[in-house]
Structures are given as structure tokens and as C-alpha cells.
N, C-alpha and C positions, 0 to 999 in steps of 0.2 A: 126250594131248596140252588142256590147260589153257588157258585162252585166256590172250592174257599182256595185260602193265598200256599201258596208253596214257599216254605223257605227257600231262599237263596245261597245254599252249600253248593260243594260237591258230592256229587253221587258218588254212594261209594257201591255199589253194585254193577259188574261192569256192562253186565246185558240190559237192565233200570240206564245206565249211564250212554249207550248207543243208541237207545232208540229214543230217548230224551237226545238227543243231539238228531238223527235222523229230522226228529219232527219241527225242530224247531230252527235248521239248521235251509229247510224248505221253504219253513216262514220266514225269515229273516233274507231272503231271497228272492221271495213273490211281495214281502214289503215294500224290496231296493226297486225293483220291477214296477209298479203300481205306484211308487214316488215317481219315480223319470218320466212313466206317461202321463200323471194330471197335473202334474206341475213344472212339465218339459225342466227337469234338472240334470245335473251331470252326476252318477250315478254309477259306485263303481263297490264291490267289496269282497274281499278276500277270506276265505279263511281254513285252514288247515289244523287236520282233527290230531287226535291225540297219536294217535299212527301214520301220520306224516302224508297223510292225500288232501291235494290241494282242491277247493272248493270256487268260485268265481262267479263274480259277477259284474259285467258295462255294461252303457247303456251307450258308451260310447266309443268303445274299444279301448282295452286295456292300458295298454302303449301310451295310447295320446291321453290318458283319465293321468295316471303317474308322470308321464314329461309336467304335463300339468300339475301335477303336486308339490314335485319336484319344482319351477319355475316360483309357483309360489311358498314352499318353506324357504328359499335362498331368499326369494325375495322380503320376504321376511325374516326372514336370520338379518341382512344388510343392512335394513329400516329396523333392528334393535341393538345391532353394531352402532349406527350412524350414533341415533340417539343414546347409548351410550355412553360415545365421545364425544357429542353438545356437549352432555351430563358433566364426565370429565375435563371438561375445555372451560367447563362458566363457572365451577373448582378455582379449578388453576388460576384461572381473570381475578377469580375474588381472592385469592391469595397472594396473589403478582402485587394488585392495587394495597389490598390489609400490607403487604412490606414494603411498600413503596411508601408508605404515611408514618409507618416507622421509621424509616429514613429518612425522610424528611424534617421529621420533632427530632431524628439524632441532631438532624445537621441544623435544623436552627438553634436547638442547645446545645450546642460544641459553639455557636456564635457567640452565643448569650443571651439567644433572643426562646421567650417561650418558656418560662423557666417557673410560671404557676403549676402550680398543683407541683411540686416535687417535694420530697420530704430533706430532710438537712443529710441521713444516709443517700440519698441519691444524688445531692448535691455536692459530696463530698467525692463520689463517685466518680459523677463527670470531671472535680476540679484533678484526680488524679489523669481521669484520662487526656484533659489539655495538660498537663506537667508530664506523665510519657511523653505525646504529641511532640512539646516543645523539645525535650529533652534532643529526640529521634532527628527531629529536625533540625538542632544545633548540633548535631552529630555529623549529619547529611550535608553539610554544608561547612563546617570544613576538614571532608569530607575530598568533597572539589573540587576549595581552596589551595588541597596540601599535592592534587594533583593537576589544577594550573600551575602552580610552582614547577612540580618538576618535573610537565611540557618544558615550561619555559626555557630550565637548566641544560636541558638537552638539548633542547633550538641554540639556546646560546654555546653548547661545546661543541655544535654542529658547524655555529657559524666559525670560531674560533678554528675549529683545522682544516675549513678552507679557507682562512684566512692566512693559515701556515701554511698547508697546498699550495697556494699561490705564489706566495713570498720564494717559496724554494723551486718553483721554476722559474720564476725572473733571478731568481742566482740564476741557474741552469745555465738560464740562455747570456745572460751577461755575460760566464764562460767561455763559451762555445762563441757569441759574438765580442771582441774585444773591443771597449773604446778606442780611439785614438785623439786627446788631447791635446786640442787645435788651440792656438791665444785667437779668437777675432778683438779686434780692434775694434771701440766706442764709435768712433768716427777717422774721418779721409784726414789724410797731411795734405793739402797744398800749398802752394809757396804763397812768398808774400809776393804781392806784386807793387813795385813802385809805381806812387800816382802821382810823384809830383810835376809830370810832364807832360799827364794831360788834362787835357783843360773840353767843357762842354759847352757850342754855341747852337742856343739855339734849340736842346735838346739831344743835338747827336754828339755822341766822343768823338776827339779828334786824336790822332797821333802824334809827333812832332815827325818833323821835316825831316828827322835823317831816318829813320824808322820810316819812315813814306817811300824816301827815296832806293833804302834797301829794296824795301819792295817790290818796286819798282825796276831794281835791275832783277831781282831773282825771276823776273814775267818775261821781262825783254833775255833769260837767256833758258828760259822756258819753251822758250818761242826757239828760240834761233837754232836749239837743238833738237824741235820737233820739223821744224822746214832740213834741217840735214838730215837728221832719219830717212826726212823724205823718199830726199833727191837723192840719196840712197839706195830705199827701197825696188827706183827706179832706171 
């Protein structure tokens, strides 16, 4: 007769449950040890009883096995996170590509291109959008023109104020330094010279004889005066 199958469920009888726990725990630890020896594997088993007692087995040290386990779980978690991030990035990229394609199509339609496949309602909606855009552009243009006109007016007022201040400063300086009026003749008056007794001989201007005699007399007088002064000094 073969061994009958046992239904896997909680044993209600406390004594039977304790006996089964002891037998199965010993068999589990023995199997773990055999697995580590036969297959050259690193095996660790941790068991807590219902009363809180700890039973353990480790083929290479419990701390070493636990640290290795933590590294593996951390790396696996990091790999899972990276995989999720890549999937999210790829989804985001696809969504952005679709959005770019839609924007490019809308831009072409606003320029009056690629209108095939649009219904009458869509064309009417597009026409309304264009009209609203034109109105907004005109309003902005008028605002800019008014701003430019206002700036030009302000600049003109500033220039007028600066000219007025300069004019006042000039008037104040004129009051401090009065200008005396002097009449400057436009030409100099020279006496007229009689030319009837003057004649030219071979390009040389000659005076009358009486004038020459007078000049000679004056030269003699000056010479005599000079000689007298020299004698007086001696």
C-alpha cells in the first residue's frame, strides 16, 4: 500500500501541528544542506515557528547570503524602474511626435494648404479662426502705431522744452553781458592824390622837381641835426 496524500491545510490539533512542524523543519533543513553540497549552490533557509522561535541554515553564512540577496533585489528593482522609465519615455516621445504632426498639419491649413479631406464645418471653423487671427493682428498693429505716435509726440515736446531752456539761457547771458554797438565802416577813406604832375619813365614813377628839392632839403636838415647832436655829445 502506498502512502496516502495529505490535504494541505492548517492542522487544527496543536500537538499534531507541533509534531508535523518539527519533522518538516528537519527535513527542509536537510534538503537545503543536500542541495548546497550536491549542486554547489549557496542556500539559506530562515524559519520562524508560531511561537516566534528562529531556525536557520546557510551554506555560506547568513549575513553574506542576505547582503547578496539585497544587492540582487536592489539591482532588479533598479532594472525594473529603468525599464518602466524607458517605456514611459517612449510613450512620451510617441505622444510628442503625434502632437508635432498635428501642429504641422494645422499650420499648413492656416496657410491655405493641405485642405483635402476637410468637411464644410471644418472649413468654416478654419475660416473663423483666420478672421479672428486677422482681427488680432490689426489690433496689435494699431496699438504699435499709437505707441510710436505717442513716443514721437513726447520726443517733440522734449525738444521744444530743450530749445526753450536754451533760448532763456542765451537771453540771461545777454542781460549779464550787454553788447556795445560799434559801427564799423565797410571801407577805409583814403585822400585822393593828384596825378597830373606824376609821370612814368621806363616803368619808374617820378615826382616833380619841387618835391625832389623839398626832399633833399629835409634830408640835409636831418643830417645837420644829427651832426650837431654828435658834437654836443662830445
